[in-house]
C-alpha positions as CSV (number, residue, x, y, z in Angstrom):
1,M,85.6,107.1,115.4
2,I,87.6,104.0,115.9
3,R,91.4,103.5,116.1
4,I,92.9,100.9,114.3
5,L,96.5,99.3,114.7
6,G,97.9,97.6,111.6
7,I,100.8,95.2,112.1
8,D,103.2,93.8,109.3
9,P,105.0,91.1,111.2
10,G,108.6,90.2,110.5
11,F,111.3,88.3,112.3
12,Q,113.9,91.1,111.9
13,T,111.5,94.1,111.5
14,T,107.8,94.4,112.5
15,G,106.1,97.4,111.2
16,Y,103.1,99.1,112.7
17,G,100.8,101.8,111.6
18,V,98.0,103.5,113.5
19,I,95.0,105.2,111.9
20,D,91.8,106.6,112.9
21,L,88.6,105.9,111.2
22,D,85.6,108.2,111.1
23,G,82.9,107.1,108.8
24,N,84.7,106.6,105.5
25,H,87.5,109.1,106.4
26,L,90.9,107.7,107.4
27,R,93.4,109.8,109.4
28,H,97.1,108.9,110.0
29,V,98.1,108.8,113.7
30,A,101.4,107.1,113.8
31,H,103.7,104.6,112.1
32,G,107.1,102.9,112.7
33,A,109.0,99.8,113.1
34,I,110.2,97.5,115.8
35,T,113.6,96.1,115.1
36,A,114.2,92.7,116.7
37,G,117.9,92.6,115.5
38,N,119.9,89.4,115.0
39,G,119.8,87.8,118.5
40,K,118.4,84.6,119.6
41,V,115.0,83.6,118.7
42,G,113.7,84.1,122.2
43,E,115.2,87.5,122.4
44,R,113.7,88.6,119.1
45,L,110.3,87.5,120.0
46,G,110.4,89.2,123.2
47,I,111.5,92.5,121.6
48,I,108.4,92.1,119.1
49,F,106.1,91.5,121.9
50,R,107.3,94.2,124.1
51,G,107.3,96.7,121.2
52,I,103.7,95.8,120.1
53,S,102.7,96.1,123.9
54,E,104.2,99.7,124.0
55,V,102.4,100.6,120.8
56,L,99.1,99.4,122.2
57,A,99.6,101.2,125.4
58,E,100.6,104.5,123.8
59,Y,98.0,104.6,121.0
60,A,95.1,102.4,122.6
61,P,93.5,101.0,119.4
62,L,90.2,99.3,119.6
63,E,90.9,97.0,116.8
64,V,94.2,95.3,115.3
65,S,94.7,94.1,111.8
66,V,97.5,91.7,110.9
67,E,98.8,90.4,107.7
68,K,98.2,86.4,107.4
69,V,101.2,84.3,106.8
70,F,101.8,83.1,103.1
71,M,104.0,80.5,102.2
72,H,107.6,81.8,101.4
73,R,110.1,80.2,99.2
74,N,111.3,78.1,102.2
75,A,109.5,76.6,105.2
76,D,112.0,78.2,107.7
77,S,111.1,81.7,106.6
78,A,107.5,81.0,107.0
79,L,108.0,79.5,110.3
80,K,109.9,82.6,111.5
81,L,107.4,84.9,110.2
82,G,104.6,82.9,111.9
83,Q,106.5,83.1,115.1
84,A,106.8,87.0,114.9
85,R,103.1,87.0,114.1
86,G,102.4,85.1,117.1
87,A,104.4,87.4,119.4
88,A,102.4,90.4,118.0
89,I,99.0,88.7,118.4
90,T,99.8,87.4,121.9
91,A,100.5,91.2,122.8
92,C,97.1,92.0,121.5
93,A,95.3,89.2,123.2
94,E,97.0,90.0,126.5
95,R,95.4,93.5,126.4
96,G,91.9,92.1,125.1
97,V,92.1,93.9,121.6
98,A,90.2,92.4,118.8
99,V,92.5,91.0,116.1
100,Y,91.6,90.7,112.3
101,E,93.5,89.0,109.7
102,Y,94.0,89.7,105.9
103,T,95.9,88.2,103.1
104,P,98.5,90.1,101.3
105,N,96.3,90.2,98.2
106,Q,93.3,91.6,100.2
107,I,95.6,94.3,101.6
108,K,96.9,95.2,98.1
109,Q,93.5,95.3,96.7
110,A,92.1,97.4,99.4
111,T,95.0,99.9,99.2
112,V,96.1,100.0,95.6
113,G,93.2,98.4,93.8
114,K,95.2,95.6,92.4
115,G,95.8,92.3,94.4
116,H,99.2,91.7,92.9
117,A,100.6,95.3,93.3
118,A,104.3,96.0,93.8
119,K,105.6,97.1,97.2
120,Q,106.4,100.5,95.6
121,Q,102.9,100.9,94.5
122,V,101.7,100.1,98.1
123,Q,104.1,102.5,99.5
124,H,103.0,105.2,97.2
125,M,99.2,104.7,97.8
126,V,99.7,104.8,101.6
127,R,101.6,108.1,101.2
128,V,98.8,109.5,99.1
129,L,96.0,108.1,101.2
130,M,97.4,109.2,104.6
131,C,98.6,112.5,103.2
132,L,102.2,111.9,104.4
133,P,105.1,114.3,103.4
134,G,107.3,111.4,102.3
135,P,107.0,107.6,101.7
136,P,107.1,105.7,104.9
137,R,109.8,102.8,105.2
138,P,108.4,99.7,103.5
139,D,107.6,97.9,106.7
140,A,105.6,100.7,108.1
141,A,103.9,101.4,104.8
142,D,102.8,97.7,104.7
143,A,101.5,98.1,108.3
144,L,99.5,101.1,107.3
145,A,98.1,99.4,104.3
146,V,96.9,96.4,106.7
147,A,95.2,99.1,108.8
148,I,93.7,100.8,105.8
149,C,92.4,97.5,104.5
150,H,90.6,96.8,107.8
151,G,89.2,100.2,107.8
152,H,87.7,99.7,104.3
153,F,86.5,96.3,105.0
154,R,84.9,97.4,108.2
155,E,83.4,100.5,106.9
156,G,81.9,98.7,103.8
157,L,80.2,96.1,106.0
158,R,78.8,98.6,108.2
159,R,77.4,100.6,105.3
160,M,75.7,97.3,104.1
161,G,74.3,96.8,107.6
162,G,76.4,93.7,108.2
163,V,78.2,95.1,111.2
164,T,76.1,95.3,114.3
165,A,78.9,94.6,116.8
166,V,82.5,93.7,117.2
167,R,83.0,90.8,119.4
168,R,86.1,88.5,119.8
169,G,87.8,89.5,116.7
170,R,84.8,89.1,114.4
171,L,82.7,91.8,112.7
172,R,79.0,90.9,113.3
């Protein structure tokens, strides 16, 4: 069994989702969000860093998956998202946890079966796949979807004989 933390980075709200993967069985462990508020840049990034550090300490995942940055409508939004992502990844690096990255289309494909699925579809499928009593908030649903994507990708490679070890954030 392996524990995976999925992170959906955001400058105001960073979602997280923790799952256990046992063979091809996924089990929900926890999900939530870290709210960075509307403070100064350094304060927000510090909140994200400390929040992810606390999640890592509490749930002790062996691997972390993070959504890759994609270009927003404006460069300022993409830059802020990249900074939030950097704070989250730095928290993982400080603890020595392997980090894997997936594009939004890969995540949607792995969760919904369609690379251009709507947020509501992702939210619904996460609820179904994780047997949750209600839909998680969108940022937590996205984070769980990131973890699910990594679980599917990792298990698929293992079944094909492509994963012999996990080192420095790379499946081998």
